[in-house]
C-alpha positions in Angstrom: 0.0 0.0 0.0 1.5 3.4 -0.9 2.7 5.6 1.8 0.8 8.9 2.5 2.5 11.7 4.3 2.0 15.4 4.3 4.0 18.4 5.5 6.3 17.9 8.6 5.2 14.2 8.9 7.2 13.4 5.8 10.4 14.5 7.4 9.5 12.6 10.6 8.7 9.5 8.6 12.0 9.7 6.8 13.9 10.1 10.0 12.1 7.1 11.6 12.6 4.9 8.5 16.3 5.8 8.4 16.7 5.0 12.1 14.9 1.7 11.8 16.9 0.7 8.8 20.2 1.7 10.4 19.4 -0.3 13.6 18.7 -3.4 11.5 22.0 -3.0 9.6 24.0 -2.6 12.8 22.3 -5.7 14.2 23.0 -7.9 11.2 26.4 -6.7 10.1 28.4 -9.1 12.3 25.9 -12.0 11.8 25.8 -12.2 8.0 29.4 -13.4 7.3 28.7 -13.8 3.6 27.7 -10.2 3.2 29.8 -8.6 5.8 32.0 -6.4 3.6 29.1 -4.7 1.8 27.1 -4.4 5.0 30.1 -2.8 6.7 30.3 -0.2 3.9 26.5 0.4 4.1 26.8 0.9 7.8 29.6 3.4 7.3 27.5 5.3 4.7 24.6 5.5 7.1 26.9 6.7 10.0 28.1 9.6 7.8 24.6 10.6 7.1 23.4 10.7 10.7 24.0 14.5 11.2 22.1 15.2 8.1 19.1 13.1 9.0 19.3 14.5 12.5 18.9 18.0 11.0 15.9 16.9 8.9 14.2 15.7 12.1 14.9 19.0 14.0 13.7 21.1 11.0 11.0 18.8 9.8 8.4 21.6 9.9 10.5 24.0 7.8 12.0 21.5 5.4 10.0 20.9 2.1 11.4 17.5 1.1 11.0 16.3 -2.5 7.8 14.3 -2.0 8.1 11.6 -4.7 11.7 10.9 -4.0 11.3 10.8 -0.2 8.3 8.5 -0.3 10.1 6.2 -2.7 13.2 6.0 -0.5 11.1 5.3 2.6 9.5 2.4 0.9 12.8 1.1 -0.4 14.3 1.3 3.2 11.4 -0.7 4.5 12.1 -3.3 1.8 15.8 -3.0 2.6 15.1 -4.0 6.2 13.6 -7.3 5.0 16.5 -7.8 2.6 19.1 -7.2 5.3 17.4 -9.6 7.6 17.3 -12.3 4.9 21.1 -11.9 4.5 21.6 -12.8 8.1 19.8 -16.2 7.5 21.9 -17.3 4.5 24.8 -19.7 5.2 28.3 -18.3 4.7 29.1 -20.9 2.1 26.1 -20.2 -0.2 27.7 -17.9 -2.8 24.8 -18.2 -5.2 22.7 -16.0 -2.9 25.6 -13.6 -2.6 25.6 -13.1 -6.3 21.8 -12.5 -6.1 21.5 -10.2 -3.1 24.8 -8.1 -3.2 23.7 -6.0 -6.2 20.4 -5.2 -4.4 22.3 -4.0 -1.4 24.5 -1.9 -3.6 21.5 -0.3 -5.4 19.9 0.5 -2.1 23.1 2.2 -0.8 23.5 4.2 -4.0 19.9 5.3 -3.7 20.3 6.6 -0.2 23.5 8.5 -1.1 21.9 9.9 -4.2 18.9 11.2 -2.2 21.1 12.9 0.3 23.7 14.4 -2.1 21.7 15.0 -5.2 17.9 15.0 -4.9 17.8 17.1 -1.7 20.5 19.4 -3.1 18.6 20.2 -6.3 15.3 20.6 -4.4 16.4 22.7 -1.5 18.7 25.1 -3.3 15.6 26.6 -4.8 14.3 27.2 -1.3 17.5 28.6 0.1 17.9 25.8 2.6 21.1 24.1 3.5 21.6 20.8 1.8 22.5 17.6 3.6 25.8 17.5 1.8 26.7 20.8 3.3 25.7 19.6 6.8 28.0 16.6 6.5 30.9 18.8 5.3 30.4 21.3 8.1 30.3 18.6 10.7 33.7 17.4 9.5 35.3 20.9 9.7 37.6 20.3 12.6 40.5 22.3 11.5 41.6 25.6 13.0 40.6 27.6 9.9 37.0 28.4 9.1 35.7 27.5 5.7 32.1 28.4 5.1 30.1 27.8 1.9 28.7 31.3 2.2 29.3 33.8 5.0 25.6 34.6 5.1 24.6 32.4 8.0 23.3 34.4 10.9 24.6 33.9 14.4 22.4 34.3 17.4 24.0 37.1 19.5 22.8 37.6 23.0 22.3 40.6 25.2 23.6 43.1 22.7 22.3 45.6 20.2 22.0 44.4 16.6 24.9 45.6 14.5 24.1 48.5 12.3 25.6 48.4 8.8 26.1 52.0 7.7 28.3 53.5 5.0 28.7 50.2 3.1 26.4 50.6 0.2 28.9 52.5 -2.1 31.9 50.3 -1.1 29.9 47.2 -1.9 28.9 48.6 -5.3 32.5 49.6 -6.1 34.1 46.4 -4.9 31.6 44.3 -6.8 32.1 46.2 -10.0 35.9 45.7 -9.8 35.7 42.1 -8.8 33.4 41.1 -11.7 35.6 42.6 -14.3 36.8 39.9 -16.7 40.5 40.8 -16.4 40.5 40.7 -12.5 41.4 37.3 -11.1 43.1 38.4 -7.9 41.8 41.5 -6.0 43.1 43.0 -2.8 40.8 44.8 -0.4 42.9 46.9 2.0 42.3 49.2 4.9 43.7 49.6 8.5 42.6 47.2 11.2 39.1 48.0 12.5 37.9 49.7 9.3 35.4 47.0 8.3 37.1 44.8 5.7 35.7 41.5 6.8 32.2 43.1 7.3 32.3 44.5 3.8 33.3 41.1 2.3 30.5 39.3 4.2 28.0 41.8 3.0 29.3 41.4 -0.5 28.7 37.7 -0.3 25.0 38.5 0.5 24.6 40.6 -2.6 22.1 39.0 -5.0 24.3 39.4 -8.1 27.3 37.8 -6.4 25.2 34.9 -5.1 23.6 34.5 -8.5 27.0 34.3 -10.2 28.9 32.1 -7.7 26.0 30.2 -6.2 27.3 27.6 -3.7 30.9 28.2 -4.7 31.9 31.0 -2.3 34.7 29.8 -0.1 35.7 31.9 2.9 39.0 31.3 4.7 40.5 33.2 7.6 44.2 33.2 7.0 45.5 35.1 10.1 48.9 36.1 11.2 50.5 32.7 11.1 49.0 30.9 8.1 49.1 27.1 7.8 48.8 26.3 4.1 48.2 22.6 4.7 45.4 23.2 7.1 43.8 25.7 4.7 43.8 23.3 1.8 42.7 20.4 4.0 39.7 22.5 5.1 38.9 23.4 1.5 38.7 19.8 0.6 36.3 19.2 3.4 34.0 21.9 2.1 32.8 19.4 -0.6 32.9 16.4 1.7 36.2 15.2 0.2 37.4 13.9 3.5 41.1 13.1 3.4 42.4 10.5 5.8 46.0 11.7 5.5 47.9 14.8 6.2 49.7 16.8 3.5 53.5 16.4 3.9 54.3 19.9 2.7 52.8 23.2 1.6 53.8 22.4 -2.0 52.0 19.0 -1.8 48.9 20.8 -0.6 48.9 23.4 -3.3 49.5 20.8 -6.0 46.3 19.1 -5.0 44.1 22.2 -5.3 43.4 22.1 -9.0 41.7 18.7 -8.5 39.4 20.3 -5.9 38.6 23.4 -7.9 37.8 21.3 -11.0 35.6 19.2 -8.8 33.6 22.2 -7.5 32.8 23.4 -11.0 31.3 24.1 -13.4 29.9 27.2 -11.6 32.2 30.2 -11.1 34.3 30.1 -7.9 35.1 32.9 -5.5 37.8 32.2 -2.9 38.1 34.8 -0.1 41.3 34.9 1.8 40.5 37.1 4.8 43.1 38.8 7.0 46.4 38.2 5.1 49.3 39.8 7.1 52.5 41.4 6.0 55.0 38.7 5.3 52.4 36.4 3.7 51.7 38.5 0.6 52.9 35.7 -1.6 50.4 33.3 -0.3 47.4 34.4 -2.4 49.4 33.9 -5.6 49.9 30.2 -4.7 46.1 29.8 -5.0 46.0 31.2 -8.5 45.3 28.6 -11.3 44.2 28.9 -14.9 40.6 28.0 -14.3 37.7 29.8 -16.0 35.6 32.1 -13.8 37.8 31.5 -10.7 38.5 34.6 -8.7 40.4 35.4 -5.4 39.5 38.2 -3.1 42.1 39.1 -0.4 41.7 41.3 2.6 44.7 42.8 4.4 45.7 45.7 6.5 48.7 46.2 4.1 48.4 47.6 0.6 50.8 45.1 -1.0 52.4 46.8 -4.2 52.6 43.4 -5.9 48.8 43.3 -6.4 47.7 44.7 -9.8 44.1 45.3 -8.7 43.5 46.9 -5.3 40.4 48.5 -3.6 41.1 50.9 -0.7 38.3 50.9 1.8 37.9 54.4 3.3 36.8 55.2 6.9 33.2 56.3 7.4 32.3 59.9 6.6 31.1 62.2 9.4 27.4 61.5 8.9 27.7 57.7 8.9 30.2 57.8 11.8 27.7 59.9 13.8 24.9 57.4 13.0 26.9 54.4 14.1 28.2 56.0 17.3 24.7 57.1 18.3 23.5 53.6 17.7 26.3 52.0 19.7 25.9 54.4 22.6 22.1 54.0 22.5 21.5 57.7 22.6 18.0 57.2 21.3 17.0 54.5 23.8 16.2 56.5 26.9 19.8 57.1 27.9 20.1 58.6 31.4 22.3 61.3 30.0 22.5 62.7 26.4 25.6 65.0 26.1 25.6 68.2 24.1 25.9 67.7 20.3 29.3 69.3 20.1 30.7 66.9 22.7 29.3 63.9 20.7 30.9 65.3 17.6 34.2 65.7 19.3 34.3 62.1 20.3 33.2 60.9 16.9 35.9 63.0 15.2 38.4 61.3 17.5 37.3 57.9 16.3 38.4 58.9 12.8 35.6 57.1 11.0 36.8 53.6 12.2 33.7 51.4 12.7 35.3 49.2 15.3 36.4 52.2 17.4 33.0 53.9 17.1 31.3 50.7 18.2 33.7 50.0 21.1 33.9 53.6 22.4 30.1 54.0 21.9 29.4 50.8 23.7 31.6 51.9 26.7 29.6 55.1 27.1 26.2 53.4 26.6 23.7 54.6 29.4 26.6 56.1 31.4 26.1 59.1 33.7 27.2 62.6 32.8 30.4 62.3 35.0 31.6 59.4 32.9 31.1 61.3 29.6 32.9 64.4 31.1 35.8 62.3 32.3 36.2 60.7 28.9 36.1 64.2 27.2 38.8 65.5 29.6 41.1 62.7 28.4 40.3 63.4 24.8 42.2 65.9 22.7 40.7 68.0 20.0 39.6 65.0 18.1 42.0 65.4 15.1 43.5 61.9 15.0 44.9 60.0 12.1 45.3 56.3 12.8 48.5 55.6 10.8 49.5 52.6 12.9 47.9 49.8 14.9 49.7 51.2 18.0 47.8 54.5 17.8 44.5 52.6 17.2 45.2 50.4 20.3 46.0 53.5 22.4 42.6 55.0 21.4 40.7 51.8 22.1 42.1 51.7 25.6 39.6 54.4 26.5 36.9 51.7 26.2 38.5 49.8 29.1 37.7 52.4 31.8 35.6 50.6 34.3 34.5 51.7 37.8 36.2 50.0 40.7 33.2 47.7 41.3 33.3 46.5 37.7 37.1 46.0 37.2 36.5 42.3 36.8 35.1 43.0 33.3 38.5 44.4 32.3 40.3 41.3 33.7 37.9 39.0 31.8 38.5 41.0 28.6 42.3 40.6 29.0 41.8 36.9 29.6 40.4 36.5 26.1 43.9 37.0 24.7 44.9 33.6 26.1 43.5 31.9 23.0 44.7 32.1 19.3 43.3 34.7 16.9 40.3 34.0 14.7 39.1 31.0 16.8 35.8 30.1 18.4 36.6 30.1 22.1 34.3 27.8 24.1 32.3 29.7 26.7 32.9 26.7 29.0 36.6 27.4 29.0 36.0 30.8 30.6 33.6 29.3 33.1 36.4 27.0 34.3 39.0 29.8 34.3 36.9 32.4 36.1 35.5 30.1 38.7 39.0 29.7 40.0 40.6 33.1 39.2 37.7 35.3 40.3 35.7 32.8 42.4 32.6 33.0 40.2 29.9 30.3 40.5 30.7 26.9 39.1 27.5 26.7 37.0 28.7 29.5 34.8 25.9 32.0 35.3 28.2 34.8 36.4 30.8 34.0 33.7 28.1 34.2 31.0 26.9 37.5 32.4 30.4 38.9 32.1 30.7 37.7 28.5 27.3 39.4 27.8 28.7 42.6 29.3 31.7 42.4 27.1 29.3 41.8 24.1 27.3 44.8 25.1 30.4 46.9 25.0 31.4 45.5 21.6 34.6 44.0 23.1 33.7 40.5 22.2 30.8 38.5 20.7 29.0 35.8 22.7 27.2 33.4 20.4 24.5 31.2 21.6 24.8 28.1 19.5 21.2 26.9 19.7 18.1 28.7 20.8 17.0 25.7 22.9 20.4 25.5 24.6 19.2 27.3 27.7 15.9 25.6 28.0 17.4 23.0 30.3 19.1 24.6 33.3 22.4 26.4 32.7 23.7 24.5 29.6 26.5 26.4 28.0 28.7 23.7 26.5 27.8 24.6 22.9 28.2 28.4 23.3 31.3 30.2 22.1 33.0 33.6 22.0 34.6 35.3 19.0 36.6 38.5 18.9 38.0 40.9 16.4 41.7 40.5 16.0 42.3 44.1 16.9 40.5 43.6 20.1 42.5 40.5 20.8 45.7 42.6 20.3 44.3 45.1 22.7 43.8 42.4 25.3 47.3 41.2 24.8 48.7 44.8 24.8 47.0 45.5 28.1 48.3 42.2 29.6 51.9 43.0 28.5 52.1 46.2 30.5 54.6 46.3 33.4 57.6 44.1 34.2 57.3 40.6 32.6 58.1 38.8 35.8 55.4 40.7 37.8 52.5 40.5 35.3 49.3 38.8 36.4 48.9 37.0 33.1 51.8 35.9 30.8 50.8 35.3 27.2 53.5 33.7 25.0 53.2 33.1 21.3 55.9 31.0 19.6 56.0 30.9 15.8 58.0 28.5 13.6 59.9 27.3 16.7 61.4 30.7 17.3 60.8 31.5 21.0 61.4 34.9 22.6 64.9 35.7 23.5 64.5 35.3 27.2 63.1 31.8 26.6 66.5 30.5 25.5 68.5 31.9 28.4 70.0 29.3 30.7 68.9 30.9 33.9 65.7 29.9 35.6 62.8 32.2 34.7 60.7 33.2 37.8 57.2 34.6 37.1 54.4 35.7 39.4 51.6 35.3 36.8 48.3 33.7 37.9 47.4 32.9 34.2 50.0 31.4 31.8 49.1 30.9 28.1 51.5 29.4 25.6 50.6 29.1 21.9 52.7 27.3 19.4 52.3 26.3 15.7 53.0 23.1 13.7 56.7 23.6 13.8 57.1 23.5 17.6 59.4 20.7 18.8 58.4 20.8 22.5 61.7 22.3 23.5 60.6 23.8 26.8 62.6 26.3 28.7 62.9 26.2 32.5 60.1 28.4 33.7 59.3 28.8 37.4 55.7 30.0 37.8 54.7 28.8 41.3 51.6 31.1 41.4 50.0 30.0 38.2 46.4 28.9 38.7 45.3 28.6 35.1 47.5 27.1 32.3 46.4 27.3 28.7 48.3 25.4 26.1 47.4 26.0 22.4 49.2 24.0 19.7 48.9 22.4 16.2 51.3 19.4 16.2 50.3 15.7 16.1 52.6 15.0 19.0 52.8 17.2 22.0 54.7 16.9 25.2 53.5 18.6 28.3 56.2 20.9 29.8 58.1 19.4 32.7 57.9 22.8 34.6 54.2 22.0 35.2 55.1 19.7 38.0 56.3 22.6 40.1 53.0 24.6 39.7 51.6 23.8 43.1 48.8 26.4 42.7 47.6 25.2 39.3 43.8 24.6 39.4 42.8 24.7 35.7 44.5 23.1 32.8 43.2 23.8 29.3 44.8 21.9 26.3 43.7 23.0 22.8 44.8 21.3 19.6 44.0 23.6 16.7 45.6 21.3 14.1 43.6 19.2 11.7 44.2 15.7 13.2 44.0 14.5 16.8 47.2 14.8 18.8 49.0 12.3 21.0 49.9 13.9 24.4 53.0 12.8 26.3 53.8 13.4 30.0 50.2 13.0 31.3 51.8 11.5 34.4 52.9 15.1 35.4 49.3 15.7 36.5 49.8 13.4 39.5 52.3 16.0 41.0 49.8 18.9 41.0 48.2 19.0 44.5 45.5 21.6 43.6 44.4 20.7 40.1 40.6 20.8 39.9 39.6 21.2 36.2 41.0 19.8 32.9 39.7 20.7 29.5 41.1 18.8 26.5 40.3 19.5 22.8 41.0 17.3 19.9 43.6 15.0 21.6 44.0 11.3 22.0 43.7 10.5 25.7 44.6 6.9 25.9 46.9 7.5 28.8 44.9 10.0 30.8 44.7 7.8 33.9 48.3 6.6 33.8 49.4 8.8 36.6 51.6 7.7 39.5 49.2 9.2 42.1 45.4 9.7 42.4 44.1 13.1 41.3 42.4 13.7 44.6 41.5 17.3 44.0 40.1 16.8 40.4 36.5 18.0 40.2 35.8 18.4 36.5 37.0 16.9 33.2 35.8 18.1 29.8 36.7 16.3 26.6 35.8 18.0 23.3 36.4 16.2 19.9 38.8 13.8 21.6 39.7 10.2 20.8 38.8 8.5 24.0 39.8 4.9 23.0 40.6 2.9 26.2 41.4 6.0 28.2 39.4 5.0 31.2 40.2 1.3 31.0 44.0 1.1 30.5 44.7 2.8 33.9 47.4 2.0 36.4 44.7 2.1 39.1 40.9 2.0 39.1 39.2 5.1 37.6 37.3 5.6 40.8 40.6 5.5 42.8 42.4 7.8 40.2 39.6 10.4 40.4 38.0 9.8 43.8 36.4 13.3 44.1 35.3 13.9 40.5 31.9 15.6 40.4 31.5 16.5 36.7 32.3 14.9 33.3 31.6 16.5 29.9 32.2 14.5 26.7 31.3 16.3 23.5 31.8 15.3 19.8 34.0 12.3 20.8 33.1 10.1 17.8 34.9 6.9 18.9 32.9 6.6 22.1 30.5 3.6 21.6 29.9 2.5 25.2 30.3 4.5 28.4 33.2 2.9 30.3 31.9 0.9 33.2 34.7 2.3 35.4 33.2 5.8 35.3 30.1 4.4 37.0 32.1 3.7 40.2 32.9 7.4 40.7 30.1 7.8 43.3 30.7 11.5 44.0 29.8 12.4 40.4 27.0 15.0 40.2 27.0 15.9 36.5 27.5 13.7 33.5 27.1 15.2 30.0 27.7 13.1 26.9 26.6 15.1 23.8 26.9 14.7 20.0 28.6 11.3 20.4 26.8 9.7 17.5 28.3 6.2 17.9 27.3 5.9 21.6 24.8 3.1 21.5 24.6 1.9 25.1 24.9 3.0 28.7 25.9 0.3 31.2 23.5 -1.0 33.9 26.1 0.1 36.4 25.1 3.7 35.8 22.6 3.1 38.6 25.6 3.3 41.0 25.9 7.0 40.4 23.5 7.7 43.3 24.6 11.3 43.7 24.1 12.2 40.0 22.0 15.4 39.6 22.3 16.1 35.9 22.4 13.6 33.0 22.7 15.0 29.5 22.7 12.7 26.5 21.6 15.1 23.8 22.2 14.2 20.1 23.6 10.8 20.8 21.8 9.5 17.8 22.7 5.8 18.1 21.7 5.5 21.8 19.0 2.8 21.8 17.6 3.0 25.3 18.1 4.2 28.8 19.0 1.2 31.1 16.5 0.1 33.7 19.0 0.9 36.5 18.4 4.6 35.9 15.5 4.2 38.4 18.2 4.3 41.1 19.2 7.9 40.4 17.0 9.4 43.1 18.9 12.7 43.2 18.7 13.3 39.4 16.9 16.6 38.8 17.7 17.2 35.0 17.5 14.6 32.2 18.3 15.7 28.6 17.8 13.1 25.8 17.0 15.6 23.1 17.7 14.5 19.5 18.4 10.9 20.6 16.9 9.5 17.4 17.0 5.8 18.3 15.3 5.9 21.7 11.9 4.2 21.3 10.7 4.2 24.9 11.3 5.5 28.3 12.4 3.1 31.1 9.5 1.2 32.7 10.4 2.4 36.2 11.3 6.0 35.3 8.8 7.1 38.0 11.2 6.0 40.7 13.4 9.0 39.8 11.6 10.9 42.5 13.6 14.2 42.3 13.4 14.7 38.5 12.4 18.3 37.8 13.3 18.9 34.1 13.2 16.6 31.1 14.3 17.5 27.6 13.1 15.0 24.9 12.9 17.3 21.9 13.7 15.5 18.6 13.3 11.9 19.9 11.6 10.9 16.6 11.1 7.3 17.4 9.6 7.9 20.8 6.0 7.7 19.7 4.4 5.2 22.1 2.5 5.8 25.3 4.7 6.5 28.3 5.0 3.9 31.1 2.5 4.1 33.9 5.2 5.0 36.4 5.6 8.4 34.8 2.6 9.5 36.9 4.9 9.1 39.9 7.2 12.0 38.9 5.7 14.3 41.4 8.6 16.8 41.2 8.6 17.1 37.4 8.0 20.8 36.6 9.3 21.3 33.0 9.3 19.1 29.9 10.9 20.4 26.7 9.8 18.5 23.5 8.6 18.9 20.0 4.9 19.2 19.0 4.4 15.4 18.4 5.9 14.5 21.8 3.9 17.2 23.5 0.6 15.5 22.6 1.8 12.4 24.6 1.9 14.6 27.7 -1.7 15.9 27.4 -3.3 13.1 29.5 -0.5 13.4 32.2 -1.0 17.2 32.5 -4.5 16.5 33.7 -3.1 15.0 36.9 -0.1 17.3 37.2 -1.5 20.8 37.0 1.8 22.5 37.7 3.7 20.7 34.9 4.8 22.9 32.0 5.2 21.3 28.6 7.3 23.6 26.5 7.3 23.1 22.7 10.8 24.0 21.6 11.1 26.7 19.1 12.4 25.6 15.7 15.7 27.2 14.8 17.3 27.0 11.3 20.8 27.5 12.7 24.0 25.5 12.2 26.1 27.5 14.7 26.2 24.5 17.0 28.3 22.5 14.6 32.0 22.5 15.4 34.3 24.3 12.9 
């Protein structure tokens, strides 16, 4: 009988059919010896498509799927389930059946791939929706350089005024006219820092004529001060889902492979944008030039390189536009408690010299301030006749925005801490929660840290991006939020941190490029520093040649690197006050970390955050980490990290209260040893698509208060032992596509207050009777279909709120 679906139900039916088919394949793959190779390949194909199908489920009401193709594929997947089950019953020696059934399996695999990569692409391009191919490619962008198919995606900015785009109409028109000239293949857009080059380029990419010409082939790369050609090219390949399982051996090797990629992208015209090219890297854009029709390169730089034949000079804003932007940034039309005389406003605006960044930052710092603050600022201002002919002068002027009253000086400290991370990176908000909980004694849940980031956003000193609109629906969840910052503002943060004698600074930020450390680094004498925060950033050439630093007062250590092998510095073992260790790998591949045993010598270490590292030896320490409270693992290879331990995990981490595991794609089962850490209060396992089971031993975590399993799309069920978690108050299983039912005795979780089950597409049956015993349940977050299942329960729980989550077409949550 033909299938009949309409509207959002089509997307839900597709997601459910896909999930059912995938479960059957996973069940049969090791039982059908005769067909194991092709079933393994089919399993791998389905795994790669999980993020795309997940997105269809979340956006099922907005997506307009191609009806005929979708219905046909659903029917074929249902037939495919029967076909796969038949394969499991055929003896391994009966090759006649292999000849008969193998082509059918191959046809089914090809049909699924074609649907996701061709049919949906053709259909949804017309509607301006992201294709599934793009979703897969974005989910694989793990390199330190951002490559976006178009820079038009909106980000959800919190607590700040919307940016006002003024004075850009004419520059867009002039830049577009020059770019589209036939003879122009390489075009330089130049202006001093903070003048709006990146903003102009992103607005250009939203221009209808530009989008009409280049379509999906607008590639945007942030190059930055220390470019890594291999990473740039590797990321460009990922843009079209051409996942490379190897690393380029040299820059030349990477560049030589580019024509293959560019020819693959065609036949539409191609626009490659190389943003933020620094002095010393002016030859880099020419390496990306190839004799390919309709292939253009747009470069932005603070330097007007003479070698470029075609150059567009972006001018500062004129007086009228500058005044408009400043008034908007200072909220002078929003009931400000004080509106200064017009001449005073003009004086400050003239001093900003038409630089959008300066106008926004200075305006934000004066927003809703009292008259005394304005008068004080004017007293320190000269006659307003400034010409920013160097970044130093610009930084000097921006320092005026860092004037905080004594009771708000913490905002200045938080701003300077942003300089601890490399330029042009998304900085996880969770990292600042860890840092500031120890440095400034803020709350451990992150409420105050997020408030501080919002204040910096209000002042245009940073941008806090909330990655999903539903992220805050379940109590204080910030793991997917991040911070970005203009590179000029990062320089300002580092400039402020570098004031005073190096040995006496509160924060010491060290950047090492091409294995060339600062001069003092190579001196033989011991280096004694009083810093509370130490940040060391290195590139792919660093050989882990550490100097002999003595920093006994360091409480936060941030290590940023790009190499595939990294050795923790031996001087760590003398950091008796170290409380927070943050290790960030910004390279393309996971890194192997040596010297983990040094952690055993740190008597006050409370928090560890690891990003994109292999942690097979995390527990191989000579002594228990008795003070460890929180471990966060982001995009890590976990392997046997919690099994190959010199001592039991519960003995190695006897006082651990929080574990966060996010985007760790090799995690298939939660290690049983973690369930013996009885003090654990928060366990968050998110976006781990291969996690399919939780051990029954999870019931031992009797002190657990928060359990988050969001977007673990392979997770089949919650174990019955979850009934023993009597202190659990928050349970988040949102976007767990494979869960079909709630545990029979879920009602025994007597303290459960909040439940997020949005996007659980296969959870369609009536809830177990014991759910009526959840007397403390106050909030349920779910989608519309799941909300209907709660209707009869609400009749007996009048104070229960069932919140239907808002749909949000937003891919900010994907790692880049």
